[in-house]
N, CA, C and O atoms as a DFTB+ gen file, in Angstrom:
512 C
 N C O
     1  1       2.473     -23.444       9.279
     2  2       3.662     -22.675       8.977
     3  2       3.515     -21.287       9.593
     4  3       2.510     -20.609       9.380
     5  1       4.503     -20.879      10.342
     6  2       4.481     -19.584      11.017
     7  2       5.378     -18.609      10.266
     8  3       6.537     -18.906       9.973
     9  1       4.822     -17.443       9.960
    10  2       5.604     -16.415       9.288
    11  2       6.477     -15.676      10.286
    12  3       6.030     -15.335      11.381
    13  1       7.697     -15.437       9.914
    14  2       8.597     -14.619      10.727
    15  2       9.170     -13.534       9.819
    16  3      10.117     -13.760       9.066
    17  1       8.577     -12.372       9.913
    18  2       8.967     -11.273       9.041
    19  2       9.780     -10.205       9.766
    20  3       9.849      -9.060       9.318
    21  1      10.392     -10.579      10.878
    22  2      11.142      -9.614      11.675
    23  2      12.261      -8.976      10.869
    24  3      12.412      -7.755      10.862
    25  1      13.037      -9.799      10.195
    26  2      14.180      -9.252       9.459
    27  2      13.754      -8.482       8.224
    28  3      14.447      -7.559       7.797
    29  1      12.622      -8.853       7.645
    30  2      12.086      -8.080       6.533
    31  2      11.724      -6.671       7.012
    32  3      12.009      -5.687       6.330
    33  1      11.100      -6.582       8.182
    34  2      10.728      -5.284       8.734
    35  2      11.923      -4.431       9.091
    36  3      11.930      -3.226       8.840
    37  1      12.937      -5.049       9.677
    38  2      14.151      -4.300      10.037
    39  2      14.869      -3.824       8.773
    40  3      15.348      -2.692       8.714
    41  1      14.941      -4.689       7.770
    42  2      15.561      -4.296       6.498
    43  2      14.775      -3.175       5.823
    44  3      15.356      -2.252       5.252
    45  1      13.455      -3.266       5.894
    46  2      12.618      -2.206       5.331
    47  2      12.828      -0.898       6.086
    48  3      12.823       0.174       5.480
    49  1      13.011      -0.975       7.394
    50  2      13.283       0.224       8.182
    51  2      14.603       0.875       7.788
    52  3      14.706       2.100       7.728
    53  1      15.607       0.053       7.522
    54  2      16.881       0.608       7.051
    55  2      16.727       1.237       5.672
    56  3      17.332       2.268       5.376
    57  1      15.908       0.602       4.830
    58  2      15.609       1.172       3.514
    59  2      14.875       2.503       3.658
    60  3      15.099       3.434       2.885
    61  1      14.003       2.579       4.648
    62  2      13.288       3.822       4.939
    63  2      14.275       4.927       5.335
    64  3      14.168       6.061       4.869
    65  1      15.223       4.587       6.187
    66  2      16.218       5.567       6.624
    67  2      17.067       6.049       5.440
    68  3      17.380       7.235       5.341
    69  1      17.431       5.140       4.561
    70  2      18.205       5.520       3.374
    71  2      17.373       6.412       2.462
    72  3      17.867       7.400       1.919
    73  1      16.097       6.048       2.301
    74  2      15.208       6.830       1.449
    75  2      14.976       8.235       1.955
    76  3      14.713       9.141       1.165
    77  1      15.068       8.433       3.266
    78  2      14.884       9.776       3.827
    79  2      16.002      10.725       3.406
    80  3      15.789      11.936       3.346
    81  1      17.178      10.198       3.116
    82  2      18.312      11.041       2.727
    83  2      18.432      11.193       1.210
    84  3      19.186      12.040       0.731
    85  1      17.698      10.384       0.458
    86  2      17.754      10.464      -1.002
    87  2      16.790      11.537      -1.510
    88  3      15.892      11.955      -0.778
    89  1      16.967      11.986      -2.753
    90  2      16.049      12.994      -3.312
    91  2      14.621      12.453      -3.411
    92  3      14.401      11.327      -3.859
    93  1      13.650      13.278      -2.984
    94  2      12.240      12.909      -3.066
    95  2      11.599      13.517      -4.305
    96  3      10.950      12.816      -5.081
    97  1      11.779      14.809      -4.491
    98  2      11.238      15.485      -5.677
    99  2      12.230      16.541      -6.150
   100  3      13.070      17.028      -5.393
   101  1      12.099      16.875      -7.432
   102  2      12.864      17.978      -8.010
   103  2      11.856      18.989      -8.530
   104  3      10.962      18.648      -9.304
   105  1      12.007      20.245      -8.095
   106  2      11.162      21.330      -8.573
   107  2      11.998      22.129      -9.555
   108  3      12.876      22.899      -9.165
   109  1      11.716      21.936     -10.826
   110  2      12.548      22.510     -11.894
   111  2      12.558      24.036     -11.892
   112  3      13.616      24.642     -12.060
   113  1      11.400      24.664     -11.706
   114  2      11.327      26.125     -11.853
   115  2      12.134      26.857     -10.788
   116  3      12.663      27.939     -11.043
   117  1      12.231      26.277      -9.602
   118  2      12.973      26.914      -8.519
   119  2      14.354      26.297      -8.335
   120  3      15.109      26.710      -7.454
   121  1      14.679      25.326      -9.151
   122  2      15.975      24.645      -9.074
   123  2      16.197      24.026      -7.697
   124  3      17.275      24.174      -7.120
   125  1      15.187      23.332      -7.164
   126  2      15.261      22.732      -5.835
   127  2      15.243      21.217      -5.914
   128  3      14.512      20.628      -6.710
   129  1      16.057      20.602      -5.079
   130  2      16.012      19.157      -4.871
   131  2      15.582      18.950      -3.426
   132  3      16.291      19.337      -2.497
   133  1      14.415      18.337      -3.243
   134  2      13.836      18.139      -1.920
   135  2      14.114      16.709      -1.469
   136  3      13.813      15.755      -2.187
   137  1      14.685      16.567      -0.285
   138  2      14.859      15.254       0.337
   139  2      14.020      15.241       1.614
   140  3      13.388      16.240       1.957
   141  1      14.019      14.130       2.301
   142  2      13.287      14.056       3.553
   143  2      13.937      14.859       4.660
   144  3      13.284      15.207       5.644
   145  1      15.210      15.156       4.510
   146  2      15.944      15.874       5.539
   147  2      16.317      17.298       5.142
   148  3      16.736      18.083       5.993
   149  1      16.172      17.638       3.885
   150  2      16.547      18.970       3.436
   151  2      15.462      19.490       2.498
   152  3      15.305      19.012       1.375
   153  1      14.722      20.476       2.986
   154  2      13.634      21.058       2.204
   155  2      13.804      22.567       2.098
   156  3      12.833      23.315       2.214
   157  1      15.014      23.006       1.882
   158  2      15.311      24.435       1.787
   159  2      14.535      25.027       0.610
   160  3      14.502      24.460      -0.483
   161  1      13.913      26.181       0.861
   162  2      13.151      26.854      -0.185
   163  2      11.675      26.500      -0.170
   164  3      10.908      27.019      -0.981
   165  1      11.266      25.627       0.738
   166  2       9.857      25.239       0.849
   167  2       9.411      25.387       2.297
   168  3      10.199      25.743       3.173
   169  1       8.152      25.110       2.529
   170  2       7.633      25.166       3.896
   171  2       7.251      23.774       4.385
   172  3       6.328      23.634       5.187
   173  1       7.946      22.750       3.914
   174  2       7.617      21.369       4.262
   175  2       8.185      20.928       5.604
   176  3       7.732      19.925       6.154
   177  1       9.148      21.638       6.140
   178  2       9.808      21.173       7.361
   179  2      10.784      20.054       7.012
   180  3      11.352      20.035       5.921
   181  1      10.975      19.125       7.943
   182  2      11.841      17.968       7.696
   183  2      11.016      16.697       7.926
   184  3      11.051      16.131       9.019
   185  1      10.284      16.250       6.921
   186  2       9.402      15.097       7.113
   187  2      10.150      13.801       7.369
   188  3       9.579      12.875       7.945
   189  1      11.390      13.705       6.965
   190  2      12.163      12.485       7.186
   191  2      12.501      12.250       8.647
   192  3      12.719      11.110       9.055
   193  1      12.548      13.306       9.436
   194  2      12.884      13.162      10.860
   195  2      11.816      12.328      11.570
   196  3      12.142      11.456      12.375
   197  1      10.557      12.591      11.277
   198  2       9.486      11.811      11.910
   199  2       9.528      10.351      11.457
   200  3       9.242       9.449      12.245
   201  1       9.881      10.118      10.199
   202  2      10.052       8.734       9.738
   203  2      11.148       8.028      10.538
   204  3      10.993       6.863      10.906
   205  1      12.245       8.720      10.806
   206  2      13.335       8.120      11.572
   207  2      12.936       7.875      13.022
   208  3      13.366       6.890      13.622
   209  1      12.125       8.753      13.587
   210  2      11.627       8.536      14.944
   211  2      10.724       7.311      14.980
   212  3      10.837       6.478      15.879
   213  1       9.827       7.201      14.003
   214  2       8.960       6.026      13.933
   215  2       9.784       4.746      13.756
   216  3       9.464       3.715      14.349
   217  1      10.843       4.812      12.942
   218  2      11.682       3.631      12.747
   219  2      12.389       3.235      14.033
   220  3      12.533       2.045      14.313
   221  1      12.831       4.205      14.816
   222  2      13.511       3.862      16.073
   223  2      12.541       3.192      17.050
   224  3      12.915       2.238      17.732
   225  1      11.301       3.682      17.123
   226  2      10.304       3.014      17.965
   227  2       9.961       1.634      17.421
   228  3       9.775       0.687      18.185
   229  1       9.878       1.522      16.092
   230  2       9.602       0.220      15.473
   231  2      10.693      -0.788      15.841
   232  3      10.396      -1.922      16.215
   233  1      11.927      -0.378      15.736
   234  2      13.041      -1.261      16.060
   235  2      13.012      -1.663      17.529
   236  3      13.228      -2.830      17.855
   237  1      12.750      -0.721      18.407
   238  2      12.675      -1.007      19.832
   239  2      11.564      -2.018      20.131
   240  3      11.795      -3.011      20.821
   241  1      10.362      -1.765      19.612
   242  2       9.242      -2.654      19.892
   243  2       9.382      -4.004      19.199
   244  3       8.816      -4.992      19.668
   245  1      10.111      -4.067      18.110
   246  2      10.340      -5.353      17.443
   247  2      11.255      -6.234      18.283
   248  3      11.085      -7.452      18.323
   249  1      12.219      -5.621      18.949
   250  2      13.184      -6.403      19.723
   251  2      12.670      -6.824      21.099
   252  3      13.256      -7.709      21.723
   253  1      11.597      -6.215      21.580
   254  2      11.019      -6.599      22.874
   255  2      10.055      -7.761      22.650
   256  3       9.084      -7.608      21.909
   257  1      10.294      -8.915      23.268
   258  2       9.458     -10.101      23.001
   259  2       8.196     -10.171      23.884
   260  3       7.929     -11.204      24.498
   261  1       7.444      -9.102      23.944
   262  2       6.209      -9.050      24.726
   263  2       5.050      -8.691      23.805
   264  3       5.231      -8.006      22.798
   265  1       3.860      -9.159      24.162
   266  2       2.689      -8.906      23.329
   267  2       2.329      -7.421      23.278
   268  3       1.892      -6.930      22.237
   269  1       2.509      -6.699      24.395
   270  2       2.189      -5.273      24.393
   271  2       3.088      -4.503      23.433
   272  3       2.652      -3.533      22.813
   273  1       4.347      -4.937      23.310
   274  2       5.274      -4.266      22.393
   275  2       4.845      -4.489      20.944
   276  3       4.956      -3.587      20.114
   277  1       4.360      -5.676      20.648
   278  2       3.901      -5.968      19.278
   279  2       2.657      -5.150      18.947
   280  3       2.473      -4.732      17.804
   281  1       1.808      -4.924      19.938
   282  2       0.609      -4.116      19.714
   283  2       0.965      -2.642      19.507
   284  3       0.395      -1.976      18.643
   285  1       1.898      -2.144      20.292
   286  2       2.352      -0.767      20.090
   287  2       3.056      -0.621      18.735
   288  3       3.004       0.435      18.106
   289  1       3.704      -1.688      18.307
   290  2       4.398      -1.668      17.024
   291  2       3.413      -1.448      15.878
   292  3       3.721      -0.743      14.916
   293  1       2.232      -2.050      15.981
   294  2       1.224      -1.856      14.948
   295  2       0.794      -0.390      14.911
   296  3       0.588       0.171      13.835
   297  1       0.659       0.221      16.074
   298  2       0.328       1.648      16.130
   299  2       1.431       2.486      15.479
   300  3       1.147       3.403      14.708
   301  1       2.672       2.172      15.789
   302  2       3.806       2.939      15.256
   303  2       3.862       2.841      13.732
   304  3       4.035       3.853      13.054
   305  1       3.718       1.632      13.190
   306  2       3.818       1.495      11.731
   307  2       2.590       2.069      11.039
   308  3       2.690       2.523       9.899
   309  1       1.437       2.060      11.695
   310  2       0.255       2.696      11.110
   311  2       0.457       4.212      11.035
   312  3       0.107       4.836      10.033
   313  1       1.013       4.795      12.077
   314  2       1.321       6.226      12.052
   315  2       2.380       6.542      10.998
   316  3       2.294       7.559      10.310
   317  1       3.373       5.670      10.876
   318  2       4.414       5.857       9.871
   319  2       3.820       5.786       8.461
   320  3       4.176       6.587       7.597
   321  1       2.920       4.832       8.229
   322  2       2.296       4.701       6.916
   323  2       1.422       5.917       6.593
   324  3       1.401       6.388       5.456
   325  1       0.707       6.415       7.592
   326  2      -0.110       7.605       7.340
   327  2       0.769       8.826       7.074
   328  3       0.417       9.666       6.246
   329  1       1.891       8.936       7.755
   330  2       2.834      10.029       7.496
   331  2       3.418       9.913       6.089
   332  3       3.634      10.919       5.412
   333  1       3.669       8.684       5.659
   334  2       4.183       8.466       4.305
   335  2       3.150       8.899       3.262
   336  3       3.503       9.538       2.270
   337  1       1.878       8.555       3.481
   338  2       0.829       8.940       2.535
   339  2       0.709      10.464       2.488
   340  3       0.556      11.048       1.415
   341  1       0.779      11.092       3.639
   342  2       0.723      12.552       3.702
   343  2       1.871      13.176       2.919
   344  3       1.665      14.101       2.134
   345  1       3.078      12.666       3.135
   346  2       4.241      13.212       2.424
   347  2       4.134      12.961       0.930
   348  3       4.460      13.837       0.129
   349  1       3.682      11.776       0.548
   350  2       3.573      11.435      -0.866
   351  2       2.587      12.364      -1.565
   352  3       2.816      12.790      -2.697
   353  1       1.485      12.676      -0.879
   354  2       0.482      13.541      -1.483
   355  2       0.877      15.015      -1.446
   356  3       0.705      15.722      -2.439
   357  1       1.397      15.483      -0.332
   358  2       1.686      16.920      -0.202
   359  2       2.952      17.316      -0.957
   360  3       2.971      18.344      -1.634
   361  1       3.985      16.530      -0.851
   362  2       5.257      16.918      -1.471
   363  2       5.257      16.628      -2.974
   364  3       5.871      17.365      -3.745
   365  1       4.583      15.578      -3.388
   366  2       4.608      15.210      -4.797
   367  2       3.464      15.746      -5.629
   368  3       3.342      15.389      -6.801
   369  1       2.607      16.607      -5.049
   370  2       1.421      17.082      -5.767
   371  2       1.759      18.275      -6.666
   372  3       2.702      19.021      -6.404
   373  1       0.977      18.432      -7.715
   374  2       1.136      19.582      -8.615
   375  2       0.494      20.811      -7.983
   376  3      -0.605      20.737      -7.433
   377  1       1.185      21.932      -8.068
   378  2       0.678      23.200      -7.537
   379  2       0.906      24.309      -8.559
   380  3       1.995      24.441      -9.117
   381  1      -0.115      25.088      -8.792
   382  2       0.016      26.244      -9.673
   383  2       0.454      25.883     -11.086
   384  3       1.168      26.653     -11.728
   385  1       0.042      24.746     -11.566
   386  2       0.408      24.326     -12.913
   387  2       1.790      23.715     -13.027
   388  3       2.230      23.386     -14.129
   389  1       2.481      23.556     -11.908
   390  2       3.821      22.960     -11.941
   391  2       3.826      21.659     -11.156
   392  3       3.435      21.617      -9.989
   393  1       4.268      20.616     -11.806
   394  2       4.330      19.308     -11.157
   395  2       5.787      18.963     -10.861
   396  3       6.617      18.924     -11.769
   397  1       6.098      18.711      -9.584
   398  2       7.473      18.312      -9.277
   399  2       7.744      16.905      -9.813
   400  3       6.842      16.075      -9.926
   401  1       8.985      16.675     -10.131
   402  2       9.381      15.370     -10.652
   403  2       9.730      14.460      -9.474
   404  3      10.714      14.692      -8.772
   405  1       8.918      13.426      -9.264
   406  2       9.147      12.502      -8.153
   407  2      10.409      11.684      -8.405
   408  3      10.684      11.245      -9.522
   409  1      11.163      11.496      -7.327
   410  2      12.426      10.772      -7.408
   411  2      12.356       9.459      -6.626
   412  3      11.346       9.172      -5.984
   413  1      13.399       8.682      -6.678
   414  2      13.452       7.344      -6.095
   415  2      13.279       7.345      -4.576
   416  3      12.709       6.402      -4.028
   417  1      13.750       8.366      -3.896
   418  2      13.660       8.399      -2.435
   419  2      12.228       8.382      -1.940
   420  3      11.927       7.725      -0.943
   421  1      11.342       9.090      -2.616
   422  2       9.932       9.120      -2.227
   423  2       9.302       7.739      -2.388
   424  3       8.503       7.315      -1.553
   425  1       9.661       7.050      -3.450
   426  2       9.136       5.697      -3.677
   427  2       9.731       4.685      -2.695
   428  3       9.036       3.773      -2.248
   429  1      11.013       4.842      -2.357
   430  2      11.631       3.942      -1.378
   431  2      10.980       4.075      -0.010
   432  3      10.750       3.075       0.670
   433  1      10.686       5.294       0.393
   434  2      10.019       5.518       1.676
   435  2       8.627       4.881       1.658
   436  3       8.202       4.289       2.650
   437  1       7.926       5.000       0.548
   438  2       6.584       4.420       0.435
   439  2       6.637       2.896       0.515
   440  3       5.862       2.285       1.250
   441  1       7.540       2.287      -0.231
   442  2       7.663       0.818      -0.231
   443  2       8.104       0.315       1.138
   444  3       7.565      -0.672       1.639
   445  1       9.075       0.983       1.743
   446  2       9.573       0.564       3.050
   447  2       8.490       0.688       4.118
   448  3       8.391      -0.170       4.995
   449  1       7.685       1.733       4.057
   450  2       6.612       1.900       5.042
   451  2       5.583       0.789       4.936
   452  3       5.102       0.289       5.953
   453  1       5.241       0.400       3.721
   454  2       4.285      -0.691       3.531
   455  2       4.880      -2.018       4.011
   456  3       4.180      -2.812       4.639
   457  1       6.147      -2.264       3.726
   458  2       6.790      -3.503       4.180
   459  2       6.885      -3.567       5.703
   460  3       6.717      -4.632       6.297
   461  1       7.154      -2.429       6.327
   462  2       7.179      -2.398       7.797
   463  2       5.790      -2.689       8.364
   464  3       5.670      -3.364       9.387
   465  1       4.760      -2.195       7.721
   466  2       3.395      -2.451       8.163
   467  2       3.058      -3.929       8.062
   468  3       2.467      -4.500       8.979
   469  1       3.429      -4.543       6.960
   470  2       3.180      -5.984       6.789
   471  2       3.963      -6.795       7.815
   472  3       3.436      -7.749       8.387
   473  1       5.209      -6.424       8.047
   474  2       6.032      -7.155       9.015
   475  2       5.492      -7.023      10.434
   476  3       5.586      -7.967      11.218
   477  1       4.931      -5.871      10.772
   478  2       4.388      -5.675      12.115
   479  2       3.086      -6.446      12.307
   480  3       2.730      -6.788      13.435
   481  1       2.380      -6.719      11.228
   482  2       1.129      -7.477      11.350
   483  2       1.380      -8.961      11.607
   484  3       0.480      -9.665      12.064
   485  1       2.580      -9.441      11.322
   486  2       2.939     -10.843      11.547
   487  2       4.164     -10.926      12.455
   488  3       5.240     -11.303      11.991
   489  1       4.027     -10.584      13.734
   490  2       5.196     -10.582      14.621
   491  2       5.608     -11.996      14.985
   492  3       4.821     -12.937      14.879
   493  1       6.850     -12.130      15.416
   494  2       7.326     -13.431      15.871
   495  2       7.265     -13.452      17.384
   496  3       7.980     -12.714      18.062
   497  1       6.396     -14.315      17.905
   498  2       6.232     -14.487      19.336
   499  2       6.454     -15.958      19.679
   500  3       6.021     -16.846      18.946
   501  1       7.115     -16.202      20.772
   502  2       7.323     -17.589      21.205
   503  2       6.103     -18.030      22.027
   504  3       5.648     -17.325      22.928
   505  1       5.603     -19.191      21.694
   506  2       4.451     -19.725      22.396
   507  2       4.897     -20.422      23.667
   508  3       5.994     -20.975      23.731
   509  1       4.032     -20.391      24.689
   510  2       4.363     -21.032      25.959
   511  2       4.174     -22.519      25.886
   512  3       4.408     -23.221      26.870
């Protein structure tokens, strides 16, 4: 039995894109809602933009039916997963006795990144 997780990976990538626009954390003391695309009041930059860049490369390499594209895809999703871990730790960590309240968007990005990684490890290739 051959696994074909292409559509799972593409769906996870779309979930990742949606999660980038949803709230990631709420910082109560400063009255801030941080998303992947809007981090006004912090020095986080826009971490969701890099996730979207990784997703665009993932989509491109998924649609190319060559072995080199599947290998580059593993690199792309590994970088995306490491970026997700970095964001999860840096944005959601407690600082100065204040813990931000993690929201659904941060968890969606984490789940989608892991699903994309699993899908890239089992690519669909046609045998000769």
